[in-house]
C-alpha positions in Angstrom: 0.0 4.2 6.8 -3.4 4.7 8.4 -6.2 2.2 9.1 -9.7 2.0 10.4 -10.6 -0.2 13.4 -14.0 -0.6 11.9 -12.6 -2.6 9.0 -10.3 -4.8 11.1 -9.4 -7.6 10.6 -9.8 -7.0 6.8 -6.4 -6.0 5.4 -6.5 -2.4 4.3 -4.6 0.9 4.5 -4.6 4.6 3.6 -1.1 5.9 2.8 0.6 9.3 3.3 3.6 11.1 1.9 6.0 9.0 3.9 4.7 5.9 2.1 5.8 7.2 -1.3 4.2 8.7 -4.4 1.6 6.4 -5.9 0.9 8.4 -9.1 0.6 6.1 -12.2 4.1 5.8 -13.5 5.7 7.8 -10.8 8.6 5.5 -10.4 7.4 2.0 -11.1 7.7 0.8 -7.5 4.5 2.1 -6.0 2.8 -1.3 -6.1 5.8 -3.0 -4.6 5.9 -0.4 -1.8 2.2 -0.8 -1.1 2.4 -4.6 -0.9 5.4 -4.4 1.4 3.6 -2.0 3.7 0.6 -4.3 3.7 2.8 -7.3 4.2 1.1 -9.2 1.4 2.0 -10.4 -2.1 -0.8 -9.0 -4.1 -1.4 -8.6 -7.0 -2.6 -5.0 -7.0 -5.5 -3.8 -9.2 -5.9 -0.1 -10.2 -7.8 1.7 -12.9 -7.6 5.0 -14.8 -9.7 7.3 -12.6 -12.0 9.7 -14.5 -14.2 11.2 -11.8 -17.2 9.2 -12.7 -19.4 6.5 -11.2 -18.3 3.3 -13.0 -17.6 0.3 -10.8 -15.5 -2.6 -12.3 -14.6 -6.0 -10.9 -11.0 -6.7 -10.0 -10.6 -9.2 -12.7 -11.5 -6.6 -15.3 -9.4 -3.7 -13.7 -6.3 -2.4 -15.3 -4.6 1.0 -15.8 -6.2 1.1 -19.2 -9.8 0.8 -17.9 -11.7 4.0 -17.0 -13.5 3.7 -13.7 -13.5 5.1 -10.2 -14.3 2.0 -8.0 -13.0 -1.5 -8.0 -14.9 -4.4 -6.5 -13.2 -7.6 -5.5 -14.5 -11.1 -4.5 -11.0 -12.6 -5.1 -9.1 -13.5 -2.0 -5.5 -12.1 -2.0 -6.1 -9.4 -4.6 -5.5 -5.8 -3.5 -7.7 -3.1 -5.0 -6.6 0.4 -4.7 -7.5 4.0 -5.7 -5.2 7.0 -5.9 -6.1 10.4 -4.3 -4.8 13.8 -3.4 -7.7 15.7 -1.8 -10.5 13.5 -3.3 -12.2 11.0 -0.9 -10.9 7.4 -0.7 -13.6 5.0 0.5 -12.9 1.4 1.4 -15.9 -1.0 1.8 -16.0 -4.4 3.3 -18.7 -7.0 3.4 -18.8 -10.8 3.9 -17.2 -12.0 0.7 -16.6 -8.7 -1.1 -14.5 -5.5 -0.8 -14.3 -2.3 -2.8 -12.0 0.7 -3.2 -13.7 3.9 -4.3 -12.4 7.3 -5.5 -14.9 10.1 -4.9 -14.1 13.6 -6.0 -16.9 16.1 -6.3 -17.9 14.9 -9.7 -17.9 11.3 -8.6 -19.8 12.2 -5.4 -22.4 14.1 -7.5 -22.6 11.1 -9.8 -23.5 9.0 -6.8 -20.5 6.7 -6.9 -20.8 5.8 -3.2 -24.3 4.3 -3.8 -23.2 2.6 -7.0 -20.2 1.0 -5.3 -22.4 0.0 -2.3 -25.0 -1.6 -4.6 -22.2 -3.6 -6.4 -20.8 -4.8 -3.1 -24.2 -5.9 -1.8 -25.0 -7.7 -5.1 -21.6 -9.5 -5.1 -21.8 -10.4 -1.5 -25.5 -11.2 -1.4 -25.9 -9.0 1.6 -27.8 -6.0 2.8 -26.2 -2.5 3.2 -26.4 -2.9 7.0 -23.8 -5.7 6.7 -21.3 -3.4 4.9 -18.7 -1.5 6.7 -17.0 1.6 5.2 -13.9 3.6 6.0 -13.4 7.1 4.6 -9.7 8.0 4.5 -7.8 11.3 4.5 -9.3 13.9 2.1 -9.6 17.7 1.9 -11.7 19.1 4.8 -14.7 21.4 4.5 -12.7 24.4 5.7 -10.2 24.0 2.9 -12.7 23.2 0.1 -14.4 26.3 -1.2 -16.6 25.7 -4.2 -19.1 27.3 -6.5 -22.9 27.0 -6.7 -22.6 24.2 -9.3 -20.7 22.0 -6.9 -23.0 22.8 -4.0 -26.1 22.1 -6.0 -24.7 18.9 -7.5 -23.7 17.5 -4.1 -27.0 18.5 -2.5 -28.9 16.3 -5.0 -27.3 13.2 -3.7 -26.2 13.8 -0.1 -28.8 13.9 2.7 -28.9 16.5 5.4 -26.7 19.6 5.6 -23.8 18.4 7.8 -21.5 18.4 4.8 -21.9 22.1 4.2 -19.4 24.4 5.9 -20.5 28.0 5.9 -21.9 29.4 2.7 -19.3 28.3 0.1 -17.6 25.2 1.4 -18.2 21.5 1.1 -16.9 18.6 3.2 -16.8 15.8 0.6 -15.8 13.2 3.1 -18.9 14.0 5.2 -21.1 14.1 2.2 -20.1 10.6 1.3 -20.4 9.5 4.9 -23.9 10.9 5.0 -24.9 9.0 1.8 -23.6 5.7 3.1 -25.1 6.2 6.6 -28.4 7.0 5.0 -28.3 3.6 3.3 -27.6 1.8 6.6 -23.9 1.4 6.3 -21.6 1.6 9.3 -19.1 4.3 8.6 -15.7 5.3 10.1 -14.2 8.6 8.9 -10.5 9.2 9.6 -10.0 12.8 10.9 -7.3 14.0 8.6 -7.3 16.8 6.0 -4.9 16.3 3.1 -4.5 20.1 2.5 -4.1 21.6 6.0 -2.9 18.5 7.7 0.7 17.2 7.7 2.0 14.2 5.8 -0.4 14.1 2.8 -0.3 15.0 -0.8 -2.8 17.7 -1.8 -3.7 18.8 -5.3 -5.1 22.1 -4.1 -1.9 22.9 -2.2 0.8 21.3 -4.4 -0.8 21.4 -7.9 -0.4 18.8 -10.6 3.2 18.2 -9.7 2.2 16.8 -6.3 2.1 13.1 -5.6 -0.7 10.7 -4.8 -1.6 8.6 -1.8 -3.8 5.5 -2.0 -6.6 3.7 -0.3 -6.2 -0.1 -0.6 -8.1 -3.1 0.6 -7.8 -6.9 0.2 -10.4 -9.6 0.8 
């Protein structure tokens, strides 16, 4: 399990391979393992992730609901997103938290700003009062893309720090740049899911590989 000092003392974690496979229906025990690792009783709320920019509240979240971010204002409820190279973002504000799944399509659809706006509205706070942690995801050196992805990310991410060479994108840095540009304090954990050890990676392992999660509780 990995955590961000910036989000402390908010209960949260990013998992790795040693914490089990958290694919939907992988073995039926993923939620129980996550709750045990977090030393809490839950419940856990997840959604059917579709690489979009829809944000739902925890009370409306279920595996049948299509969304890529879950907002919670409910104490004790764990919200979680599954990833295997995509970017997991956890947000915390006074009175609200969110878990966000940002692949390149979600990044290009501006899910980071959509989730931030939802958190700020729910908490009645400014973006400067929000803290965000970006968990393990594929690094720029490992993520070569085409012009369509480069152009799509460039439309939403400020600066050029997320570009690596001519053909690569650092999606974690792109989302960090988006949030920092809005005034959010951001901590990015320095782990690559593809070239680092101990993580599931879709690009390396294919569809048969597992999933890790980013989870947070108010």
